[in-house]
N, C-alpha and C positions, 0 to 999 in steps of 0.2 A: 632902288629897284631892288626887287628880291633878291639874294644871295644865297638861297639857299632852296633845297627840294624841300624841306619843311616849311621855311617862310612863304614857298611860292604856292604850296597847297592849301595853309591855314593860317597864314599872318598877312596875306594881301589883302587891304581895305578895298572897298568897292572901287571906291576913285584911283585904285593902283592897276584897275585890270587889265589896262594897257601894253602894261610892262609885262605883266606875267605871261610865261610861255603858253600858257591854257588858260580858258575861261573859270573862275575863282569858285570853288564851293565847297562848304565845309566837311563835305563827307568824301571827298575825291581821294585821300590817303586808305582810309579803311577799305574804302571802294576798290582801290587797286592792290592793297595787300590781300584782302581777302581773294581776287581773283589769280593771285601767283599762289596763295596755299595749296590749293587742291593740286596744282603742276607739280610742286615740291614735294610734296607727298607722295604722288604718283612716280615719282623720280627715285625716292626712296623706299619704294613698295617692292619686296622682292615676291616671286612667284616662286613657293615650293613646290618641288614637285615631289609626290608621296614615293616612299620606297616600298617596295614589293615585299609581302610578307609571305613568311612559310605558312603551307596548308597548316591548317589546323586538325587536330587528333581528338577524335573523340572515344574518351576512355570509358570505354562500355566493360560490365564483367567480363566477355567474353572475349574481349582484347587483354584486357589485365589477365585474363589465363595463358591465353598462349604467350605474351610476355614471361610469366612466371616460369612457364613448361619449358621455354628456352633457355632461362637463367639455371633451371635445375639441371636440365639435361645431362650435364660432365661434371656437377659438382658437387660435394657433401653438404648436406643441408643444417640447418640448426634445429633444435627440439624435435628432434627425430625418435619415433618410438616404433615397435612392431619389429617384425622380422623373424618370429620365430616359427617354427617348424607348422603349423597350423592355420587355415584361413579365419581372417579376422575381420568382424564386423564393426563397424564405426557410425554412431552420429555423426553427421557434419554440424562441427559448432554454429549457431545462427542461421542455419539451413536446413529445411524442414524434409530431407532425406537422409536415408542410411545407405552405405556402400559396404560391401565385404571386398576385402582384399585377399589375392592369394598368400601361400605361403610363403616368408620370405619377403614380402613387400613391406615397405616403411612409412608412417605417416610423417610428413613436415608441415610445417606453416612457413608460409613465405610471404611476406607483404600482407599479412592477413588471411591470406587463401588457402584452403583445407587442399593438402596435395598427397596423393598415396605414389611410390615410388620403388620401381624393380630394384632388386639388388644387383643385379649385373644386366648384360646384354651388348649391346654394339660397342665398341670403345670408346667412340665419341659421343656417345648418348643413350643415357638410360633412360628407359620407356616411363613415363606415368601420366598420372590423371591428377587434374586440377579441378575443385568445385567450387563455383561462384555463384551468386543468385542474389536477385532482388525481387520486393514486391511491386507487383507491375500486374498492371490491366491488358497488357498486350497480348495480342495474338501469339501463338506460336510461329504464323508465317510472317507476322511483323517481325519478332526476333529473330528470327531465322534472316530477315533480309537487313537485319543493322549489321550483325554477325557477319554476313557476306561482307560490307562496306566495311568491316573494322578490320579485319583480316587481312583486306586489300591493302593495308599498311605496310603490311610484314615486307620487308624486303626480299624478292626473289618468291613471294607466293604464287603459286600455281595453282588455282582452283581445279577440284576433281567435279567438272561439271553432271556426270553422272552419278555419283555419290551424294548429291544434294536434292534435300526435299523431302515430304514428308514422311514420316517413318513412326513406327513404335519403340520404345525402350523399357524393355520388361512388361507391367502393365500399363505402361503411362504414353499419351500420344506425345510425340515429338518430332520435332524437326532436324536435320542434321546438314552439317555443312563440312566439306571435308578440302583438301588440299596439300600440297608440300610445298617444302622451303628448303633453302640451304642451310646448317647451321654448322659454319666453320669447315666446310668441305663434306659435311656429312649429309646426305638427303634424309630430310625429317619427313613422314605422313603426320598428319594432324586431321583428327576427327571432332567438331565441337558439335555437340548435340543439347539442343534446348526441350526442355521440358516440363509443364505446367503442372502445379501440386493441386488444383481446381480450378472453380470458374467463378467463386466468387470476390468479394472487395478485398479478403486476405490473403488471395491465392499469390504465389510466387512464381516466378519465371528461375528455373534454375538451369545454368551452365556446367555442363559435363564435358572437360577437354582432355580427349585422348593422345599424347602424342609418341610416338616412338621412330628410331630407325627402319628406313624401309626394308634394310637386312636383315633386323631382328624377328624373326617370324614366330620367336617365343614370347618375345616381350608384345608385339601386335596382339597376338590371342588372349591374353593374359590382361592387356588394358581393355580389350573390349568385353572381358568376360567381368572387370570392375562395371563398366557402363550397364551390362545388361544385368548387373545384381541392383539396380536400383531402386530403393523401395522410399514409399511416404513414410518421415517418421511417425509413431506413435502420437495423437493428440494429448496434449498436456505432457 
């Protein structure tokens, strides 16, 4: 008589079939084991619940400029120059535009961005203008739409719907996005104006971001003066 499971499945001779618990056949054990394997694997399988991902922030030149403006609002910066008694014209490094700063404004470099900053103003926030840009085939309307989405990521951003849309800056066509946000208890107004340097494949979209405390009338006027001074840099 077969004494074990192995003997019952593999070692019973045909003449001993009557004493086996089931009909003999050579493949029964592998068949039984194979039939159990999927069930075992299912028992061990774990269901992975995906974790929610934080919303992605797309770092456009306009959002970089807005972030730099916030960081510079109330602190002294590195690599500062200017600040004398006369208006100063600047060629923006690596971006084909020129700007003129009022007397007393200083030039600052922060995170690779070109910045002009007021000598004073609101106690908590100093007016500033940040310039960023990149070669792009985008239309101004498309650039403005992307800027609108980007600045929406600024905590507390309140858009100025009436101040948004196609405009001109100096002699250049432009698109303006504006709004306010709270910076450590100070309400800051921000204008982001995109201009194109031309229509060819080598044209740039340049974002000029002016930021100032809403109660700083002088800083606001001077920041807008800088925006209006924008010119294309001479070729070469």
